[in-house]
LOGU-335270 format. One record per residue (C-alpha): residue number from 1; residue in three letters; x, y, z. Coordinates in steps of 0.2 Angstrom, whole numbers, plus 5000, padded with zeros to 4 digits. Layout:
# LOGU-335270
R | NUM | ALA | X | Y | Z
...
This chain:
# LOGU-335270
R | 1 | MET | 4920 | 4912 | 5090
R | 2 | PRO | 4929 | 4925 | 5080
R | 3 | ALA | 4929 | 4943 | 5088
R | 4 | PRO | 4918 | 4954 | 5077
R | 5 | PRO | 4927 | 4969 | 5068
R | 6 | PRO | 4926 | 4986 | 5078
R | 7 | PRO | 4914 | 4999 | 5071
R | 8 | TYR | 4920 | 5009 | 5056
R | 9 | PRO | 4929 | 5024 | 5063
R | 10 | GLU | 4924 | 5042 | 5059
R | 11 | GLY | 4937 | 5053 | 5052
R | 12 | ARG | 4947 | 5065 | 5063
R | 13 | ASN | 4955 | 5076 | 5050
R | 14 | LEU | 4972 | 5067 | 5052
R | 15 | LEU | 4977 | 5071 | 5034
R | 16 | ALA | 4969 | 5088 | 5033
R | 17 | GLY | 4978 | 5099 | 5020
R | 18 | LYS | 4987 | 5085 | 5012
R | 19 | THR | 4987 | 5077 | 4995
R | 20 | ILE | 4989 | 5058 | 4993
R | 21 | LEU | 4994 | 5047 | 4979
R | 22 | VAL | 4990 | 5029 | 4980
R | 23 | THR | 4996 | 5015 | 4968
R | 24 | ALA | 4986 | 4999 | 4964
R | 25 | ALA | 4970 | 5007 | 4971
R | 26 | ALA | 4957 | 4999 | 4960
R | 27 | GLY | 4946 | 4985 | 4966
R | 28 | THR | 4942 | 4981 | 4984
R | 29 | GLY | 4959 | 4980 | 4992
R | 30 | ILE | 4970 | 4990 | 5004
R | 31 | GLY | 4974 | 5003 | 4991
R | 32 | PHE | 4956 | 5008 | 4988
R | 33 | SER | 4952 | 5008 | 5007
R | 34 | THR | 4968 | 5019 | 5009
R | 35 | ALA | 4961 | 5031 | 4997
R | 36 | LYS | 4944 | 5031 | 5005
R | 37 | ARG | 4951 | 5033 | 5022
R | 38 | ALA | 4962 | 5048 | 5016
R | 39 | LEU | 4947 | 5057 | 5010
R | 40 | GLU | 4938 | 5053 | 5026
R | 41 | GLU | 4953 | 5060 | 5036
R | 42 | GLY | 4952 | 5076 | 5027
R | 43 | ALA | 4964 | 5075 | 5013
R | 44 | ASP | 4963 | 5090 | 5001
R | 45 | ALA | 4964 | 5079 | 4985
R | 46 | VAL | 4968 | 5061 | 4981
R | 47 | MET | 4975 | 5052 | 4965
R | 48 | ILE | 4974 | 5034 | 4962
R | 49 | SER | 4983 | 5023 | 4950
R | 50 | ASP | 4981 | 5005 | 4943
R | 51 | ILE | 4984 | 4995 | 4928
R | 52 | HIS | 4966 | 4990 | 4926
R | 53 | ASP | 4957 | 5005 | 4917
R | 54 | ARG | 4939 | 5000 | 4920
R | 55 | ARG | 4942 | 4995 | 4938
R | 56 | LEU | 4951 | 5011 | 4941
R | 57 | ALA | 4937 | 5022 | 4934
R | 58 | SER | 4925 | 5012 | 4945
R | 59 | ALA | 4935 | 5015 | 4960
R | 60 | ALA | 4936 | 5034 | 4956
R | 61 | GLU | 4918 | 5035 | 4954
R | 62 | ALA | 4915 | 5026 | 4971
R | 63 | LEU | 4927 | 5038 | 4980
R | 64 | GLU | 4918 | 5053 | 4973
R | 65 | GLU | 4903 | 5048 | 4985
R | 66 | VAL | 4914 | 5052 | 5000
R | 67 | ALA | 4925 | 5066 | 4992
R | 68 | GLY | 4912 | 5080 | 4995
R | 69 | GLY | 4917 | 5089 | 4979
R | 70 | ARG | 4936 | 5087 | 4982
R | 71 | PRO | 4945 | 5081 | 4966
R | 72 | ILE | 4948 | 5062 | 4963
R | 73 | HIS | 4961 | 5060 | 4950
R | 74 | GLN | 4966 | 5044 | 4941
R | 75 | GLN | 4980 | 5038 | 4931
R | 76 | ILE | 4984 | 5021 | 4923
R | 77 | CYS | 5001 | 5015 | 4929
R | 78 | ASN | 5011 | 4999 | 4927
R | 79 | VAL | 5024 | 5001 | 4940
R | 80 | THR | 5036 | 4989 | 4931
R | 81 | GLN | 5037 | 5002 | 4917
R | 82 | GLU | 5048 | 5017 | 4921
R | 83 | ASP | 5039 | 5028 | 4908
R | 84 | ASP | 5023 | 5025 | 4917
R | 85 | VAL | 5031 | 5029 | 4934
R | 86 | GLN | 5038 | 5045 | 4928
R | 87 | ALA | 5021 | 5050 | 4920
R | 88 | LEU | 5012 | 5046 | 4936
R | 89 | ILE | 5023 | 5057 | 4947
R | 90 | GLU | 5022 | 5071 | 4934
R | 91 | ALA | 5003 | 5069 | 4933
R | 92 | ALA | 5001 | 5069 | 4952
R | 93 | SER | 5012 | 5084 | 4955
R | 94 | ARG | 5003 | 5094 | 4941
R | 95 | GLN | 4985 | 5089 | 4946
R | 96 | LEU | 4986 | 5088 | 4964
R | 97 | GLY | 4997 | 5104 | 4965
R | 98 | ARG | 5010 | 5094 | 4975
R | 99 | ILE | 5013 | 5076 | 4982
R | 100 | ASP | 5013 | 5076 | 5001
R | 101 | VAL | 5011 | 5057 | 5003
R | 102 | LEU | 5014 | 5042 | 4992
R | 103 | VAL | 5007 | 5025 | 4997
R | 104 | ASN | 5016 | 5011 | 4987
R | 105 | ASN | 5003 | 4998 | 4987
R | 106 | ALA | 5006 | 4989 | 4971
R | 107 | GLY | 5011 | 4971 | 4973
R | 108 | LEU | 5008 | 4954 | 4966
R | 109 | GLY | 5006 | 4937 | 4974
R | 110 | GLY | 5005 | 4919 | 4970
R | 111 | THR | 5007 | 4901 | 4977
R | 112 | THR | 5021 | 4890 | 4970
R | 113 | ASN | 5033 | 4879 | 4979
R | 114 | LEU | 5051 | 4884 | 4975
R | 115 | VAL | 5056 | 4867 | 4966
R | 116 | ASP | 5041 | 4870 | 4954
R | 117 | MET | 5044 | 4889 | 4952
R | 118 | THR | 5050 | 4896 | 4935
R | 119 | ASP | 5061 | 4910 | 4932
R | 120 | GLU | 5047 | 4920 | 4925
R | 121 | GLN | 5036 | 4917 | 4940
R | 122 | TRP | 5050 | 4923 | 4952
R | 123 | HIS | 5054 | 4938 | 4941
R | 124 | THR | 5036 | 4943 | 4939
R | 125 | ILE | 5032 | 4944 | 4957
R | 126 | LEU | 5049 | 4953 | 4961
R | 127 | ASP | 5047 | 4965 | 4947
R | 128 | VAL | 5030 | 4971 | 4953
R | 129 | THR | 5031 | 4970 | 4971
R | 130 | LEU | 5049 | 4975 | 4975
R | 131 | ASN | 5056 | 4983 | 4959
R | 132 | GLY | 5039 | 4993 | 4957
R | 133 | THR | 5041 | 5000 | 4975
R | 134 | PHE | 5059 | 5004 | 4971
R | 135 | ARG | 5054 | 5014 | 4955
R | 136 | MET | 5040 | 5023 | 4963
R | 137 | THR | 5051 | 5027 | 4979
R | 138 | ARG | 5065 | 5033 | 4968
R | 139 | ALA | 5054 | 5044 | 4957
R | 140 | ALA | 5045 | 5051 | 4973
R | 141 | LEU | 5061 | 5055 | 4982
R | 142 | ARG | 5068 | 5065 | 4967
R | 143 | TYR | 5052 | 5075 | 4968
R | 144 | MET | 5051 | 5077 | 4987
R | 145 | GLN | 5069 | 5079 | 4993
R | 146 | PRO | 5071 | 5096 | 4984
R | 147 | ARG | 5055 | 5102 | 4992
R | 148 | GLY | 5061 | 5096 | 5009
R | 149 | ALA | 5045 | 5087 | 5014
R | 150 | GLY | 5035 | 5072 | 5010
R | 151 | VAL | 5030 | 5055 | 5016
R | 152 | ILE | 5031 | 5038 | 5008
R | 153 | VAL | 5022 | 5023 | 5015
R | 154 | ASN | 5026 | 5006 | 5008
R | 155 | ASN | 5015 | 4990 | 5009
R | 156 | ALA | 5025 | 4975 | 5015
R | 157 | SER | 5019 | 4959 | 5023
R | 158 | VAL | 5022 | 4949 | 5038
R | 159 | LEU | 5029 | 4936 | 5026
R | 160 | GLY | 5044 | 4947 | 5025
R | 161 | TRP | 5048 | 4940 | 5043
R | 162 | ARG | 5039 | 4923 | 5043
R | 163 | ALA | 5039 | 4908 | 5033
R | 164 | GLN | 5025 | 4901 | 5023
R | 165 | ALA | 5026 | 4887 | 5010
R | 166 | GLY | 5023 | 4892 | 4992
R | 167 | GLN | 5028 | 4910 | 4995
R | 168 | ALA | 5047 | 4911 | 4993
R | 169 | HIS | 5045 | 4924 | 4979
R | 170 | TYR | 5032 | 4935 | 4987
R | 171 | ALA | 5041 | 4933 | 5004
R | 172 | ALA | 5058 | 4938 | 4996
R | 173 | ALA | 5050 | 4953 | 4988
R | 174 | LYS | 5041 | 4959 | 5004
R | 175 | ALA | 5057 | 4957 | 5014
R | 176 | GLY | 5066 | 4967 | 5001
R | 177 | VAL | 5052 | 4981 | 5003
R | 178 | MET | 5056 | 4981 | 5021
R | 179 | ALA | 5075 | 4983 | 5018
R | 180 | LEU | 5072 | 4996 | 5005
R | 181 | THR | 5061 | 5006 | 5017
R | 182 | ARG | 5074 | 5006 | 5030
R | 183 | CYS | 5089 | 5011 | 5019
R | 184 | ALA | 5079 | 5024 | 5009
R | 185 | ALA | 5073 | 5032 | 5025
R | 186 | ILE | 5090 | 5035 | 5031
R | 187 | GLU | 5095 | 5043 | 5015
R | 188 | ALA | 5080 | 5054 | 5015
R | 189 | ALA | 5079 | 5059 | 5033
R | 190 | GLN | 5090 | 5075 | 5031
R | 191 | ALA | 5079 | 5081 | 5017
R | 192 | GLY | 5064 | 5080 | 5029
R | 193 | VAL | 5056 | 5065 | 5020
R | 194 | ARG | 5049 | 5051 | 5030
R | 195 | ILE | 5048 | 5033 | 5024
R | 196 | ASN | 5039 | 5019 | 5034
R | 197 | ALA | 5030 | 5003 | 5030
R | 198 | VAL | 5015 | 4992 | 5036
R | 199 | ALA | 5016 | 4973 | 5036
R | 200 | PRO | 4999 | 4966 | 5036
R | 201 | SER | 4996 | 4947 | 5040
R | 202 | LEU | 4979 | 4944 | 5032
R | 203 | ALA | 4967 | 4957 | 5025
R | 204 | MET | 4952 | 4950 | 5017
R | 205 | HIS | 4945 | 4957 | 5001
R | 206 | GLN | 4937 | 4950 | 4985
R | 207 | PHE | 4952 | 4948 | 4975
R | 208 | LEU | 4961 | 4938 | 4988
R | 209 | SER | 4947 | 4926 | 4991
R | 210 | LYS | 4946 | 4923 | 4972
R | 211 | VAL | 4965 | 4918 | 4970
R | 212 | THR | 4968 | 4909 | 4987
R | 213 | PRO | 4961 | 4891 | 4990
R | 214 | GLU | 4947 | 4891 | 5003
R | 215 | ASP | 4956 | 4879 | 5014
R | 216 | LEU | 4972 | 4889 | 5015
R | 217 | LEU | 4962 | 4905 | 5019
R | 218 | GLU | 4954 | 4895 | 5034
R | 219 | GLU | 4971 | 4890 | 5040
R | 220 | LEU | 4978 | 4908 | 5039
R | 221 | VAL | 4962 | 4914 | 5048
R | 222 | SER | 4965 | 4901 | 5062
R | 223 | ARG | 4982 | 4909 | 5066
R | 224 | GLU | 4974 | 4926 | 5070
R | 225 | ALA | 4971 | 4929 | 5088
R | 226 | PHE | 4955 | 4938 | 5084
R | 227 | GLY | 4949 | 4923 | 5074
R | 228 | ARG | 4946 | 4933 | 5058
R | 229 | ALA | 4956 | 4942 | 5045
R | 230 | ALA | 4958 | 4961 | 5046
R | 231 | GLU | 4946 | 4972 | 5037
R | 232 | THR | 4956 | 4982 | 5023
R | 233 | TRP | 4951 | 4998 | 5032
R | 234 | GLU | 4960 | 4992 | 5047
R | 235 | VAL | 4976 | 4991 | 5038
R | 236 | ALA | 4972 | 5008 | 5029
R | 237 | ASN | 4970 | 5016 | 5046
R | 238 | VAL | 4988 | 5012 | 5051
R | 239 | ILE | 4994 | 5018 | 5034
R | 240 | VAL | 4984 | 5035 | 5037
R | 241 | PHE | 4993 | 5036 | 5054
R | 242 | LEU | 5010 | 5034 | 5046
R | 243 | ALA | 5006 | 5047 | 5033
R | 244 | SER | 5000 | 5059 | 5046
R | 245 | ASP | 5009 | 5071 | 5057
R | 246 | TYR | 5006 | 5060 | 5072
R | 247 | SER | 5020 | 5049 | 5066
R | 248 | SER | 5032 | 5064 | 5063
R | 249 | TYR | 5047 | 5055 | 5073
R | 250 | MET | 5045 | 5039 | 5064
R | 251 | THR | 5055 | 5034 | 5049
R | 252 | GLY | 5063 | 5018 | 5043
R | 253 | GLU | 5050 | 5008 | 5053
R | 254 | VAL | 5040 | 4993 | 5048
R | 255 | ILE | 5024 | 4991 | 5058
R | 256 | ALA | 5015 | 4974 | 5058
R | 257 | VAL | 4996 | 4975 | 5056
R | 258 | SER | 4993 | 4958 | 5063
R | 259 | SER | 4985 | 4948 | 5077
R | 260 | GLN | 4995 | 4932 | 5072
R | 261 | ARG | 4999 | 4920 | 5086
R | 262 | ALA | 5018 | 4919 | 5090
């Protein structure tokens, strides 16, 4: 029998006084849960971005229920487009007043064996998942380093370490996110900017269940020690920790959010 999820945690003001920008936060995934947990942890203001305008507006409306009057800003952004990335950073700095934390959550997956993979499939996954993280990180560093403060948290995956059939493009992109995190962190440290990443194994949400075959999901769940997938907010809690001052001596680290058996 799978172990049940723990009770949903109360906020403890871990992000009090901070402003948060989260990419790919529409829908029901880790990005939305991160924005929600940031508000529950006392963030002053949150901006969310996505490429889906209707889902983005719906997410912003849902976040208003827990915001208690604090501002929820939203901005359409395609992280594969440099103009969109620049516009997002400019809008966030203006509307939030400053950007204390960037959460790079944008990513794209798919399942295709390498022998059947087209160049387009390979490039599409890498452009969103790796290059998008690069573009957002570069833009944020150009903003944060002169200020001498800031935190970036990237969303990687255990597939950056572990093999899974059909995931060569996604795994390569997430391994790249891990390497990008480590190298960028070293470059940014002297400016007082911290960069870390989370590497979830399996976090269940509506979009994942729609695009992943049921038998594959069952197999992936069977590998988890708890006998269940993570709740998206369980991953978000680790992102909140890395965004908070409680992780002040951590940079260049990739933290697995996983119960996978060795």
